[in-house]
VMD Tcl script that draws the C-alpha trace (Angstrom):
set ca {
  {14.86 -17.89 -26.96}
  {13.68 -14.89 -24.71}
  {10.32 -16.60 -24.02}
  {11.88 -20.22 -23.31}
  {14.26 -18.30 -20.72}
  {11.27 -16.84 -19.28}
  {9.63 -20.01 -18.84}
  {12.30 -21.61 -17.34}
  {12.40 -18.88 -14.60}
  {8.98 -19.41 -13.70}
  {9.22 -23.26 -13.62}
  {12.46 -22.81 -11.39}
  {10.49 -20.60 -8.89}
  {7.36 -23.33 -8.79}
  {9.86 -25.87 -8.25}
  {12.16 -24.09 -5.73}
  {8.77 -23.34 -3.91}
  {7.46 -26.77 -3.94}
  {10.98 -28.22 -2.50}
  {11.40 -25.28 0.22}
  {8.10 -25.65 1.58}
  {8.30 -29.24 1.46}
  {5.92 -30.19 -1.08}
  {8.51 -32.07 -2.47}
  {9.96 -33.64 0.47}
  {13.85 -34.37 0.91}
  {14.78 -37.47 -0.89}
  {12.06 -37.62 -3.34}
  {12.33 -38.69 -6.94}
  {10.53 -36.78 -9.87}
  {10.06 -37.12 -13.26}
  {11.12 -34.11 -15.33}
  {8.41 -35.28 -17.96}
  {5.54 -35.13 -15.34}
  {6.64 -31.94 -13.89}
  {6.38 -30.41 -17.63}
  {3.08 -31.86 -18.10}
  {2.00 -30.65 -14.41}
  {3.58 -27.07 -15.45}
  {1.88 -27.03 -19.12}
  {5.40 -26.68 -20.81}
  {7.92 -28.32 -22.58}
  {10.35 -30.70 -21.44}
  {13.34 -28.18 -22.04}
  {12.54 -25.18 -19.35}
  {11.89 -27.64 -16.87}
  {15.23 -29.53 -17.86}
  {16.75 -25.97 -17.39}
  {15.02 -25.37 -14.04}
  {16.51 -28.76 -12.54}
  {19.94 -27.84 -13.65}
  {19.53 -24.65 -11.89}
  {18.22 -25.79 -9.16}
  {21.18 -28.28 -8.78}
  {23.76 -25.31 -8.78}
  {21.38 -24.02 -5.55}
  {22.23 -27.53 -3.63}
  {18.56 -28.06 -3.98}
  {18.18 -31.08 -6.56}
  {20.85 -33.92 -6.65}
  {21.34 -35.14 -10.37}
  {22.52 -38.86 -10.91}
  {23.41 -39.99 -14.39}
  {20.62 -41.80 -16.24}
  {18.30 -41.79 -13.38}
  {15.62 -39.34 -12.11}
  {16.85 -35.82 -10.27}
  {16.09 -36.24 -6.50}
  {15.44 -33.58 -3.99}
  {18.64 -32.78 -2.23}
  {18.30 -34.40 1.66}
  {18.07 -31.89 4.59}
  {21.68 -32.40 6.17}
  {23.14 -30.60 9.37}
  {26.66 -30.34 7.88}
  {25.24 -28.29 5.04}
  {23.29 -26.29 7.36}
  {26.27 -25.15 9.78}
  {28.16 -24.13 6.39}
  {25.16 -22.00 5.34}
  {25.15 -20.47 8.78}
  {28.89 -19.70 8.58}
  {28.50 -18.03 5.31}
  {25.86 -16.03 6.67}
  {27.60 -15.22 9.44}
  {30.42 -13.81 7.59}
  {28.19 -11.78 5.15}
  {25.40 -10.59 6.71}
  {26.00 -8.55 9.78}
  {28.59 -6.41 7.79}
  {26.12 -5.83 5.18}
  {23.61 -5.18 7.51}
  {25.86 -2.57 9.08}
  {26.80 -0.79 5.98}
  {23.38 -0.71 5.06}
  {21.75 0.65 8.22}
  {24.04 4.05 7.34}
  {22.10 4.29 3.65}
  {18.62 3.49 4.81}
  {15.97 6.16 4.47}
  {12.14 6.28 6.13}
  {10.52 4.96 3.16}
  {13.14 1.56 2.83}
  {11.82 1.16 6.58}
  {8.66 1.71 5.88}
  {8.36 -0.82 2.99}
  {10.37 -3.55 5.20}
  {7.55 -2.95 8.18}
  {5.00 -3.64 5.30}
  {6.78 -6.83 4.31}
  {7.00 -7.76 8.10}
  {3.22 -7.28 8.65}
  {2.63 -9.62 5.84}
  {4.91 -12.17 6.89}
  {2.72 -11.97 10.23}
  {-0.90 -12.10 8.53}
  {-1.90 -15.85 9.30}
  {-4.35 -15.25 6.86}
  {-2.16 -15.67 3.96}
  {-0.79 -18.88 2.62}
  {2.69 -20.11 4.30}
  {4.22 -19.48 0.87}
  {2.82 -15.78 0.64}
  {4.20 -15.11 4.53}
  {7.68 -16.47 3.48}
  {8.10 -14.46 0.49}
  {7.32 -11.40 2.44}
  {9.74 -12.70 4.96}
  {12.59 -13.05 2.16}
  {11.22 -9.45 1.03}
  {11.95 -7.77 4.50}
  {15.37 -9.12 5.02}
  {16.13 -8.01 1.37}
  {14.59 -4.33 1.88}
  {16.92 -3.85 4.97}
  {19.98 -5.04 3.08}
  {19.08 -3.74 -0.34}
  {21.42 -0.44 -0.30}
  {24.36 -2.24 0.27}
  {23.71 -5.54 -2.08}
  {25.52 -5.98 -5.12}
  {23.79 -8.31 -7.85}
  {26.43 -11.17 -6.58}
  {25.35 -10.50 -2.79}
  {21.71 -11.04 -3.34}
  {22.33 -14.35 -5.52}
  {24.49 -15.86 -2.70}
  {22.21 -14.70 0.07}
  {19.08 -15.94 -1.76}
  {20.57 -19.52 -1.85}
  {21.44 -19.19 1.65}
  {18.01 -18.29 2.66}
  {16.21 -20.96 0.84}
  {18.42 -23.46 2.20}
  {17.97 -22.31 5.40}
  {14.12 -21.63 5.23}
  {13.70 -25.26 3.80}
  {14.79 -26.14 7.23}
  {12.85 -23.96 9.22}
  {9.64 -25.17 7.45}
  {10.62 -28.70 8.18}
  {11.10 -27.68 11.58}
  {7.70 -26.18 12.02}
  {5.81 -29.20 11.21}
  {7.12 -30.75 14.39}
  {7.27 -27.63 16.61}
  {4.99 -25.71 18.76}
  {4.11 -23.62 15.59}
  {2.02 -20.42 17.06}
  {4.70 -20.37 19.98}
  {7.64 -20.28 17.50}
  {5.99 -17.92 15.16}
  {5.10 -15.42 17.96}
  {9.00 -15.48 18.65}
  {9.63 -14.81 15.04}
  {7.50 -11.90 14.86}
  {9.02 -10.46 18.03}
  {12.84 -10.73 17.07}
  {11.97 -9.63 13.62}
  {10.35 -6.54 15.11}
  {13.53 -5.88 17.19}
  {15.46 -6.15 14.07}
  {13.51 -3.61 12.41}
  {13.97 -1.38 15.29}
  {17.54 -1.40 15.91}
  {17.87 -0.90 12.02}
  {15.87 2.33 13.03}
  {18.54 3.56 15.19}
  {20.99 3.35 12.39}
  {23.82 2.53 15.02}
  {26.18 -0.02 12.71}
  {27.59 -1.77 15.44}
  {24.24 -2.55 17.36}
  {22.80 -3.54 13.82}
  {25.84 -5.93 13.47}
  {25.37 -7.61 16.87}
  {21.43 -8.17 16.48}
  {22.05 -9.45 13.03}
  {24.60 -11.76 14.58}
  {22.05 -12.97 17.09}
  {19.16 -13.17 14.65}
  {21.30 -15.59 12.57}
  {21.95 -17.86 15.72}
  {18.53 -17.92 16.43}
  {17.35 -18.74 12.71}
  {20.25 -21.69 12.96}
  {18.50 -23.20 16.12}
  {15.19 -22.77 14.44}
  {16.70 -24.43 11.39}
  {18.05 -27.26 13.02}
  {14.65 -28.41 14.53}
  {13.96 -29.63 10.80}
  {17.16 -31.28 10.45}
  {18.28 -35.05 11.27}
  {21.66 -34.57 13.15}
  {23.77 -37.89 13.10}
  {26.89 -36.41 14.89}
}
mol new
graphics top color blue
foreach p $ca { graphics top sphere $p radius 0.5 }
foreach p [lrange $ca 0 end-1] q [lrange $ca 1 end] { graphics top cylinder $p $q radius 0.2 }
display resetview
């Protein structure tokens, strides 16, 4: 049973990566049996992975039909943004009082990888999530971590869709600059300053994410 669980976790991660990166596009149907063949696993881990991704809002399951990748939706994105604005600034302010020099050094290494254009997009976005996780880690409960990772994947999916239609080089340069400023504020360790810079960072993230989402209102 433990083996099946670990396989399901791996398949969940692979499917999630494909959806977030846009390799499985919004609205795309896919066959669980074909995915099982692709990942060289049995049907059961794929079914469990699809259920997990349904709970994360990335997949829609319709009775008797193939699973569908959830559409990109502006209303959902605004909901994710509201949730993040409620949680992240306060966690960041608290974490800034608990971080040590070694934690900030790890965050800086993650940021360097996120900015490294020689790496794959998947590797860079993983480093980006690791950067944010490292800065918040001292204040995170397991529940916080689960909720925030779901929100991060939802936002990242939209940001990556937007990059396909934007001036990628200019936008990525802006992202590096803003994350460097974020890290510098955490280094100062002033909770009010950290709280405000995270709020502004989230507003900028929403603007970037909206580039990839059809808006119907």
